[in-house]
C-alpha positions as CSV (number, residue, x, y, z in Angstrom):
1,K,-34.1,7.3,3.4
2,S,-32.9,10.7,4.6
3,C,-33.0,14.0,2.6
4,T,-31.5,17.4,3.3
5,K,-32.0,20.6,1.4
6,E,-29.2,23.1,0.7
7,D,-29.6,26.1,-1.7
8,D,-32.8,24.7,-3.2
9,V,-31.1,21.3,-3.9
10,W,-32.3,18.2,-2.2
11,N,-29.7,15.5,-1.4
12,C,-31.2,12.1,-0.5
13,R,-29.5,9.0,0.8
14,W,-30.9,5.5,1.1
15,D,-28.9,3.5,3.6
16,P,-28.4,0.6,3.7
17,V,-29.0,-0.5,0.2
18,N,-28.1,-4.1,-0.6
19,I,-27.6,-4.6,-4.4
20,K,-27.2,-8.2,-5.3
21,A,-26.4,-7.7,-8.9
22,D,-23.5,-8.1,-11.3
23,G,-24.1,-6.3,-14.5
24,S,-26.6,-3.7,-15.4
25,V,-28.9,-2.0,-12.8
26,S,-31.5,0.6,-13.5
27,L,-32.3,3.4,-11.0
28,T,-35.5,5.4,-11.2
29,I,-36.2,8.5,-9.0
30,N,-39.8,9.9,-8.8
31,A,-40.0,13.3,-7.2
32,K,-43.1,15.3,-6.3
33,D,-43.2,18.8,-4.7
34,S,-45.8,20.3,-2.4
35,K,-47.6,21.9,-5.4
36,G,-48.1,18.6,-7.2
37,N,-45.4,19.0,-9.8
38,S,-43.6,15.7,-10.5
39,A,-40.5,14.6,-12.4
40,T,-38.9,11.2,-13.1
41,F,-35.3,10.5,-13.7
42,S,-33.8,7.2,-14.7
43,K,-30.2,6.1,-15.0
44,Q,-28.5,2.8,-16.0
45,F,-25.5,1.7,-13.9
46,N,-23.1,-1.1,-14.9
47,L,-21.8,-2.9,-11.7
48,V,-18.9,-5.2,-11.5
49,K,-18.7,-7.6,-8.6
50,D,-15.4,-7.6,-6.7
51,V,-14.6,-11.0,-5.3
52,T,-10.8,-10.9,-5.8
53,A,-8.7,-10.3,-2.7
54,P,-5.7,-7.9,-2.8
55,E,-2.4,-9.6,-3.6
56,V,0.7,-8.7,-1.6
57,Q,3.7,-8.2,-3.9
58,F,6.2,-7.1,-1.2
59,F,6.3,-6.6,2.5
60,G,9.6,-5.7,4.2
61,T,12.2,-3.0,4.7
62,Q,13.6,-0.7,2.0
63,R,16.9,-2.4,2.5
64,T,17.0,-5.9,1.0
65,F,19.7,-8.3,-0.1
66,E,19.2,-11.8,-1.5
67,D,15.4,-11.7,-0.7
68,F,15.9,-10.8,2.9
69,S,14.9,-7.5,4.6
70,Y,17.5,-5.8,6.8
71,A,17.4,-3.2,9.5
72,S,20.1,-1.5,11.6
73,K,20.3,1.0,14.4
74,S,22.2,3.4,12.2
75,T,19.9,3.3,9.2
76,K,18.3,6.7,8.5
77,D,14.9,7.1,7.0
78,K,13.8,3.7,8.2
79,K,10.7,2.4,6.4
80,I,8.6,-0.7,6.1
81,I,7.1,-1.0,2.6
82,L,4.0,-2.8,1.5
83,I,3.3,-3.2,-2.2
84,V,-0.2,-4.6,-3.0
85,K,-1.9,-5.4,-6.3
86,E,-5.6,-4.5,-6.1
87,E,-7.6,-4.6,-9.3
88,G,-11.1,-4.3,-7.8
89,S,-12.6,-1.8,-5.4
90,G,-9.4,-0.3,-4.2
91,L,-7.6,0.1,-0.8
92,V,-7.6,2.7,1.9
93,P,-5.1,2.9,4.8
94,E,-7.8,2.4,7.4
95,N,-8.2,-1.2,6.1
96,I,-4.5,-2.1,6.6
97,R,-2.9,-2.9,9.9
98,A,0.7,-4.1,10.7
99,N,2.2,-5.5,13.9
100,L,5.4,-3.6,14.3
101,K,6.0,-4.4,18.0
102,D,9.5,-5.8,17.4
103,L,10.4,-2.5,15.7
104,N,9.3,-0.6,18.8
105,G,5.9,0.2,17.3
106,G,2.4,-0.9,18.0
107,S,0.5,-4.1,17.2
108,E,-2.2,-2.5,15.0
109,V,-0.5,0.3,13.1
110,I,-2.1,2.0,10.1
111,P,0.4,3.0,7.4
112,D,1.8,6.5,7.5
113,E,1.2,6.9,3.8
114,C,-0.3,5.0,0.9
115,V,0.0,6.0,-2.8
116,S,-1.5,4.2,-5.8
117,E,-0.4,4.0,-9.4
118,G,-2.9,2.0,-11.5
119,S,-3.7,-1.2,-9.6
120,L,-0.5,-1.1,-7.5
121,Y,-0.7,0.4,-4.0
122,T,2.5,1.2,-2.0
123,C,2.2,1.9,1.7
124,Y,4.9,3.0,4.1
125,W,5.4,2.8,7.9
126,K,8.3,4.7,9.5
127,Y,10.0,3.1,12.5
128,N,12.7,4.2,14.9
129,S,14.7,1.1,15.8
130,A,14.7,-2.6,16.1
131,K,14.6,-4.4,19.5
132,G,17.9,-6.1,20.1
133,D,20.6,-7.3,17.7
134,Q,18.8,-10.4,16.5
135,A,16.2,-11.0,13.8
136,V,12.8,-9.4,14.4
137,R,9.4,-10.3,13.0
138,I,6.7,-8.1,11.6
139,N,3.4,-9.1,10.1
140,L,0.2,-7.7,8.6
141,N,-2.8,-8.2,10.9
142,K,-5.4,-6.8,8.4
143,L,-5.4,-6.1,4.7
144,D,-8.9,-5.8,3.1
145,D,-10.0,-4.1,0.0
146,N,-12.8,-1.6,0.0
147,V,-15.5,-4.3,-0.2
148,G,-14.0,-6.5,2.5
149,N,-12.1,-9.1,0.5
150,P,-9.2,-10.2,2.8
151,A,-5.7,-10.7,1.5
152,N,-3.2,-13.4,2.7
153,L,-1.3,-11.8,5.5
154,P,2.5,-12.2,5.3
155,V,4.9,-12.7,8.2
156,V,8.4,-11.3,7.6
157,D,11.6,-11.9,9.5
158,I,13.9,-8.9,9.3
159,K,17.7,-9.4,9.9
160,I,19.4,-6.9,12.1
161,D,22.8,-5.9,10.7
162,N,24.6,-3.4,12.9
163,T,28.1,-4.3,11.5
164,P,29.5,-1.8,9.0
165,P,31.3,-3.2,6.0
166,L,35.0,-3.6,6.3
167,V,37.2,-2.8,3.3
168,E,40.2,-5.1,3.4
169,S,41.9,-3.9,0.2
170,L,41.3,-1.5,-2.6
171,E,42.9,-1.6,-6.1
172,L,42.4,0.9,-8.9
173,Y,42.9,0.1,-12.5
174,T,42.3,2.0,-15.7
175,F,41.1,0.7,-19.0
176,D,41.8,2.3,-22.4
177,G,39.3,0.1,-24.3
178,S,41.6,-2.9,-24.7
179,T,44.2,-3.0,-21.9
180,K,43.7,-3.0,-18.1
181,R,46.6,-1.1,-16.3
182,N,47.5,-0.2,-12.8
183,Y,48.5,3.4,-13.8
184,F,46.6,6.3,-15.3
185,R,47.1,8.1,-18.6
186,S,45.2,11.0,-20.1
187,G,42.0,9.8,-21.8
188,D,41.7,6.6,-19.6
189,T,38.2,5.6,-18.5
């Protein structure tokens, strides 16, 4: 135990404390000062054991098509996105690591940002460019919740698409509610 006094308030910490309980735990503090005065304080805590690992909902780029992630050299605001469902003790970025070597990053990269909404956590990594013109691979190296439950670590292949779309033809039609026409009239939609 270690105690510090600040502005006539004592703060005490017991470290480490191993609580092997699931349910109700009672804590009682007995304090005695140098004059012999004493006080007792008790409080009941309800503890819930977290044995459920985080669940990855999505890991890939912000540009997806037909369940594949895509990247290109020309894409601005390039991000890798991780969406995780964690219903227990929560997540912090320090417990998440991604291998982004193929995106010219490191092999143990902490997310640039994580936000949570309820039990969903969304984390982002920014990247500059992909190596080469072929598919690249990224993966999570670590994803543990706040009590150390490890998640399954996904591996994702990202397709590199540096070819802009080519418009071969363009046709415009109007529709007045019942008829499709290749000319415009006032009031057409």
